[in-house]
C-alpha positions as CSV (number, residue, x, y, z in Angstrom):
1,M,7.8,-33.5,-59.4
2,N,8.2,-31.9,-55.3
3,A,5.0,-30.7,-53.6
4,T,6.7,-27.0,-53.0
5,D,6.4,-27.1,-56.9
6,N,3.1,-25.7,-56.2
7,V,4.1,-23.2,-52.6
8,T,4.9,-19.8,-53.5
9,N,8.7,-18.7,-52.9
10,S,9.5,-15.9,-50.8
11,K,11.6,-13.8,-52.7
12,G,13.4,-12.1,-50.0
13,F,15.5,-14.9,-49.2
14,D,16.1,-17.3,-51.3
15,P,16.8,-20.9,-50.9
16,P,20.4,-22.6,-51.6
17,N,21.0,-25.1,-54.1
18,N,20.9,-28.4,-52.6
19,D,22.6,-27.4,-49.0
20,K,20.5,-29.7,-47.3
21,Q,22.0,-29.3,-43.5
22,P,23.6,-31.8,-41.4
23,V,21.7,-35.1,-39.9
24,I,22.9,-33.7,-36.8
25,E,21.3,-30.5,-37.0
26,T,17.9,-32.0,-38.5
27,V,17.9,-34.4,-35.3
28,I,18.7,-31.8,-32.3
29,A,15.6,-29.6,-34.7
30,S,13.1,-32.4,-34.8
31,G,14.0,-32.6,-31.1
32,I,13.8,-29.5,-29.5
33,L,10.6,-29.4,-32.0
34,S,9.0,-32.1,-30.3
35,L,10.0,-30.9,-26.7
36,I,7.9,-27.6,-27.8
37,I,5.2,-29.1,-29.2
38,A,4.9,-31.9,-25.9
39,G,4.8,-29.2,-23.5
40,G,2.7,-26.9,-25.1
41,I,0.1,-29.6,-25.2
42,A,0.5,-30.6,-21.7
43,G,0.9,-27.6,-20.1
44,N,-2.5,-25.9,-21.7
45,L,-4.5,-28.8,-21.4
46,L,-3.0,-29.1,-17.6
47,I,-4.8,-25.1,-17.1
48,L,-7.8,-26.4,-18.6
49,T,-8.3,-29.1,-16.7
50,A,-7.4,-27.4,-13.8
51,I,-10.0,-24.6,-14.7
52,Y,-12.7,-27.2,-15.5
53,R,-12.6,-28.8,-12.2
54,Y,-12.2,-26.2,-9.6
55,S,-14.4,-23.5,-9.5
56,S,-12.7,-22.0,-7.3
57,L,-10.1,-21.0,-10.5
58,R,-12.9,-19.4,-12.3
59,T,-12.1,-16.3,-12.1
60,M,-12.9,-13.0,-14.3
61,T,-9.1,-12.9,-14.8
62,N,-8.7,-16.6,-14.8
63,V,-11.5,-16.3,-18.8
64,F,-8.7,-14.8,-20.6
65,V,-5.9,-17.4,-19.0
66,A,-7.9,-19.9,-20.8
67,N,-8.8,-18.2,-23.4
68,L,-5.3,-18.3,-24.1
69,A,-5.0,-21.5,-23.5
70,V,-7.1,-23.0,-25.3
71,A,-5.0,-20.5,-28.2
72,D,-1.7,-22.1,-27.4
73,L,-3.1,-25.6,-27.2
74,L,-4.8,-25.3,-31.0
75,L,-1.2,-24.0,-32.5
76,S,0.3,-26.9,-30.1
77,V,-2.0,-29.4,-31.9
78,L,-2.9,-27.9,-35.4
79,A,-0.4,-25.9,-36.6
80,M,3.2,-26.8,-34.7
81,P,3.6,-30.7,-35.8
82,F,3.8,-29.3,-39.7
83,T,6.5,-27.2,-39.5
84,L,8.2,-29.9,-36.8
85,T,7.6,-32.1,-40.8
86,S,9.0,-29.5,-42.7
87,S,12.0,-29.0,-40.2
88,I,12.9,-32.6,-41.1
89,T,12.8,-32.4,-44.9
90,E,13.5,-29.2,-45.4
91,D,10.3,-29.0,-47.8
92,W,7.0,-28.0,-47.7
93,V,5.6,-31.6,-48.8
94,F,1.3,-30.9,-48.3
95,G,0.7,-29.0,-51.1
96,N,-0.2,-25.4,-51.8
97,T,-3.7,-25.6,-50.3
98,M,-2.5,-27.2,-47.0
99,C,0.6,-24.2,-47.1
100,K,-2.5,-21.8,-46.9
101,L,-4.3,-23.3,-44.3
102,H,-1.4,-23.4,-41.7
103,G,-0.2,-19.9,-43.0
104,I,-3.6,-19.3,-41.5
105,L,-3.5,-21.1,-38.1
106,N,-0.8,-20.0,-37.4
107,S,-2.1,-16.2,-37.6
108,L,-5.1,-16.7,-36.7
109,F,-3.6,-18.7,-32.7
110,C,-1.2,-16.3,-32.8
111,E,-3.1,-13.1,-32.9
112,A,-5.5,-14.5,-30.6
113,S,-3.1,-14.8,-28.7
114,I,-1.8,-11.6,-28.8
115,L,-5.1,-9.7,-28.3
116,T,-6.1,-12.0,-25.4
117,L,-3.2,-10.5,-23.3
118,T,-3.8,-7.1,-24.7
119,F,-7.5,-7.4,-22.7
120,V,-6.0,-8.9,-19.9
121,S,-4.5,-5.9,-19.2
122,L,-6.9,-3.8,-19.3
123,E,-9.0,-5.7,-17.1
124,R,-6.2,-6.1,-14.6
125,F,-6.2,-1.8,-15.3
126,I,-9.4,-2.0,-14.0
127,A,-8.9,-4.0,-11.0
128,I,-6.3,-2.2,-9.8
129,I,-6.9,1.4,-10.9
130,Y,-10.5,1.6,-10.4
131,P,-11.3,-1.4,-8.1
132,L,-14.4,0.2,-7.3
133,Q,-15.9,0.6,-10.8
134,Y,-14.7,-3.3,-11.7
135,H,-17.7,-5.2,-11.0
136,T,-19.3,-3.2,-13.0
137,L,-17.2,-2.9,-15.9
138,I,-15.7,-6.5,-16.0
139,T,-19.0,-8.6,-16.1
140,P,-20.0,-12.0,-17.7
141,F,-21.4,-10.1,-20.4
142,S,-18.4,-8.2,-21.1
143,V,-16.1,-10.3,-20.9
144,K,-17.6,-12.5,-23.5
145,I,-17.3,-9.6,-26.1
146,M,-14.3,-9.5,-25.4
147,L,-13.6,-13.1,-26.5
148,C,-15.7,-13.0,-29.2
149,F,-14.1,-9.6,-30.8
150,I,-10.5,-11.3,-29.8
151,W,-11.2,-14.1,-32.0
152,F,-13.2,-12.0,-34.7
153,Q,-9.9,-9.9,-35.1
154,A,-7.8,-13.0,-35.1
155,I,-10.2,-14.5,-38.2
156,V,-9.9,-10.8,-39.5
157,C,-5.9,-11.2,-39.1
158,A,-5.5,-14.7,-40.8
159,S,-7.9,-13.6,-43.6
160,S,-6.0,-10.4,-44.6
161,P,-3.2,-12.2,-46.9
162,F,-5.9,-13.4,-49.0
163,L,-7.1,-9.9,-50.0
164,F,-3.4,-7.4,-50.1
165,S,-0.6,-10.6,-50.2
166,R,-0.2,-14.4,-50.0
167,Y,0.7,-16.9,-47.9
168,T,3.9,-18.7,-48.8
169,F,6.4,-21.4,-47.8
170,L,9.5,-19.8,-45.8
171,W,11.8,-22.6,-46.2
172,Y,14.2,-20.4,-44.0
173,E,11.3,-21.3,-40.9
174,H,10.2,-23.8,-41.9
175,L,6.3,-22.9,-42.2
176,C,3.7,-21.2,-43.9
177,T,3.4,-18.0,-43.5
178,I,2.5,-14.6,-44.9
179,D,5.0,-13.7,-47.5
180,W,7.1,-10.8,-46.0
181,A,8.3,-9.8,-49.0
182,F,5.4,-9.7,-51.8
183,K,3.7,-6.6,-50.2
184,P,6.2,-5.3,-47.9
185,I,3.7,-2.4,-47.3
186,Y,0.9,-4.3,-46.7
187,S,3.5,-6.6,-44.7
188,L,5.0,-3.6,-42.3
189,T,1.4,-2.3,-41.8
190,F,0.4,-5.2,-40.9
191,T,2.9,-5.9,-38.4
192,I,1.8,-2.2,-36.4
193,I,-1.5,-3.2,-36.5
194,F,-1.3,-6.7,-35.4
195,F,1.8,-6.4,-33.1
196,F,3.0,-3.6,-32.3
197,L,0.0,-1.9,-31.3
198,P,-1.2,-4.5,-29.0
199,F,1.6,-4.4,-27.7
200,L,2.3,0.0,-27.3
201,I,-1.4,-0.6,-25.0
202,M,-0.2,-3.1,-22.6
203,I,2.9,-1.4,-21.9
204,I,0.3,1.7,-21.5
205,F,-1.8,-0.2,-19.0
206,Y,1.3,-2.2,-17.3
207,G,2.6,1.8,-16.7
208,S,-0.3,2.8,-15.3
209,I,-0.8,0.0,-12.8
210,L,2.9,0.5,-11.9
211,R,2.8,3.8,-10.5
212,T,-0.2,3.0,-8.7
213,A,1.2,-0.2,-7.2
214,L,4.1,2.0,-5.7
215,K,1.7,4.5,-4.7
216,Q,-0.4,1.9,-3.0
217,R,2.7,0.5,-1.2
218,N,3.9,3.5,0.3
219,K,0.6,4.7,0.9
220,I,0.7,1.3,3.0
221,S,3.9,1.6,4.6
222,G,3.1,4.8,5.9
223,V,0.3,3.8,8.3
224,T,0.9,4.0,11.9
225,L,0.0,2.6,14.6
226,G,-1.1,6.3,16.1
227,E,-0.8,7.3,20.2
228,F,-2.9,5.7,22.6
229,Q,-3.8,8.0,24.9
230,T,-7.4,7.3,25.8
231,E,-9.6,4.2,25.5
232,S,-11.4,6.0,22.7
233,S,-7.9,6.7,20.0
234,Y,-7.3,3.1,21.4
235,L,-10.4,1.5,19.6
236,K,-10.4,4.0,17.0
237,T,-7.2,3.4,16.0
238,L,-7.6,-0.8,15.9
239,S,-10.5,-0.6,14.1
240,V,-8.1,1.9,11.6
241,K,-5.6,-1.0,11.4
242,K,-8.3,-3.9,10.7
243,D,-9.1,-1.9,7.5
244,D,-5.7,-1.2,6.7
245,S,-5.0,-5.2,7.3
246,N,-7.9,-6.0,5.3
247,N,-6.9,-3.7,2.2
248,L,-3.3,-4.5,2.6
249,R,-4.2,-8.6,1.6
250,K,-6.7,-7.2,-0.9
251,I,-4.0,-5.2,-2.5
252,K,-1.6,-8.3,-2.2
253,K,-4.2,-10.2,-4.1
254,E,-4.5,-7.9,-7.0
255,N,-0.7,-7.2,-7.2
256,K,-0.1,-10.8,-7.1
257,A,-2.1,-11.7,-10.0
258,T,-0.6,-8.8,-11.8
259,I,2.4,-9.8,-11.7
260,M,2.2,-12.8,-12.6
261,I,-0.1,-11.4,-16.3
262,A,2.9,-8.8,-16.4
263,I,5.3,-12.0,-16.0
264,V,3.3,-13.7,-19.1
265,V,3.4,-10.8,-21.1
266,G,7.1,-9.9,-20.4
267,T,7.6,-13.8,-21.9
268,F,5.6,-13.3,-24.7
269,S,7.7,-9.9,-25.6
270,V,10.5,-11.7,-25.6
271,C,9.9,-14.9,-27.1
272,W,8.1,-12.8,-29.8
273,F,10.0,-9.1,-30.3
274,P,12.8,-11.1,-32.3
275,H,10.8,-13.2,-35.0
276,A,9.0,-9.6,-35.6
277,T,12.3,-7.8,-35.9
278,G,12.7,-10.5,-38.3
279,V,10.0,-9.2,-40.5
280,Y,11.2,-6.1,-41.0
281,C,14.4,-7.6,-42.2
282,L,12.8,-9.5,-44.6
283,L,11.1,-6.2,-45.8
284,T,14.2,-4.9,-47.7
285,Q,14.7,-7.7,-50.5
286,N,18.4,-8.5,-49.8
287,C,18.2,-9.9,-46.3
288,K,21.7,-10.5,-45.1
289,W,20.6,-12.5,-42.0
290,G,21.3,-16.1,-41.9
291,K,18.9,-18.9,-41.6
292,P,20.5,-19.8,-38.4
293,F,18.6,-16.6,-36.3
294,F,15.3,-17.4,-38.2
295,V,14.9,-20.7,-37.1
296,I,16.1,-19.7,-33.4
297,T,13.7,-16.9,-33.4
298,T,10.5,-19.1,-35.2
299,W,11.7,-21.8,-31.9
300,L,11.2,-19.1,-29.6
301,A,8.1,-17.5,-30.7
302,M,6.6,-21.4,-30.7
303,L,8.0,-22.5,-27.7
304,N,5.8,-19.4,-25.7
305,S,2.7,-21.7,-26.0
306,A,4.1,-23.7,-23.8
307,L,5.7,-21.4,-21.3
308,N,2.6,-20.2,-19.3
309,S,2.0,-23.1,-17.8
310,I,4.9,-23.3,-15.8
311,I,4.5,-19.5,-15.4
312,Y,1.1,-20.4,-13.1
313,G,2.6,-23.4,-11.4
314,L,5.5,-21.1,-10.3
315,M,3.2,-18.0,-9.5
316,N,-0.4,-19.2,-8.4
317,T,-0.2,-21.1,-5.5
318,S,-4.2,-22.2,-6.8
319,F,-2.6,-23.3,-9.6
320,R,0.2,-25.0,-8.4
321,R,-2.1,-27.3,-6.2
322,A,-4.7,-28.3,-8.9
323,F,-2.1,-29.1,-11.7
324,K,-0.6,-31.2,-9.1
325,S,-3.7,-32.8,-8.1
326,I,-4.7,-33.6,-11.9
327,I,-0.9,-35.1,-12.1
328,V,-1.3,-37.4,-9.1
329,C,-4.4,-38.1,-10.1
330,D,-6.0,-37.3,-6.4
331,R,-9.6,-36.6,-6.3
332,Y,-9.5,-35.6,-2.5
333,Y,-8.2,-32.3,-3.0
334,S,-12.0,-29.5,-3.1
335,D,-12.3,-26.2,-3.7
336,N,-11.6,-25.7,-0.4
337,D,-8.1,-27.4,0.1
338,I,-7.0,-24.7,-3.0
339,I,-8.7,-22.3,-1.4
340,T,-7.0,-22.8,2.1
341,V,-3.9,-22.8,0.3
342,A,-4.2,-19.7,-1.4
343,E,-5.2,-18.2,1.3
344,K,-2.4,-18.8,3.5
345,S,0.2,-18.1,1.3
346,R,-1.4,-14.6,1.1
347,R,-1.0,-14.1,4.4
348,S,2.3,-15.3,5.0
């Protein structure tokens, strides 16, 4: 008896009989997934180590960055290896209980990532739109409340299939997840509440941020030196120029952080939207999309867990310096070194 005999099959997309993929495809698939897993573990460990080692990186924004790294790291360590094994065996060999656990872990950590990105977009929205109220609204206590909500909501997401649907092994994705075709109404509601609604909120926040950033840029570019007719007007102009220069550096700093987070959100959307779109095909009970689509979109969704560290390394000078220090085991880089590099980058 096969271990999958105890695992419920999805009704929407039945596996072909005795149709095993060629060995070369198995080797390529397992190689790609292995690289994704290794990248997810190494990259997210780098992020967490950098934040732990350098206090200058422990900003309010980076609290959410660390939470995102934790979710991605746990997904890479606890869930992806099962998907790797299933891509090789083309079967679920761990039994029904482990299938349910694997489904829970996938849902839990993926939803934690989505909600973390949603709340970090809220944090950036307040930083750009309401900078004077930022330190009143974004406090260590309020951030803790947000993190508790993120993980509570993720638990609700992961446990809801036990009440309204079921977890099953989807052979064409090589993983255990919600049986999307079993309860179409629930599956549709699930994707709207736990995926598309948070994504819509992100779009609204970043749309407002973009409009404000453009206004700030136009306002700053419109500042002139004024007329130097008298000594008093000259000194006044210098004072205004100095204040504008300080405001410009502050705005550039906030905008750069916002751009980095926006790229993280955009990357997440590119990686996950095709996968979420495939769910709607499965709701039809006679989905015509082939296995390659679902395999590739699953890889793409998993790849997201390994991409964030690359984005931080390319976009953020402080993280890049910290990564370099950790990789080469250089203990002589201090917080002052990282801050200095970041300041130089912002002033250049």
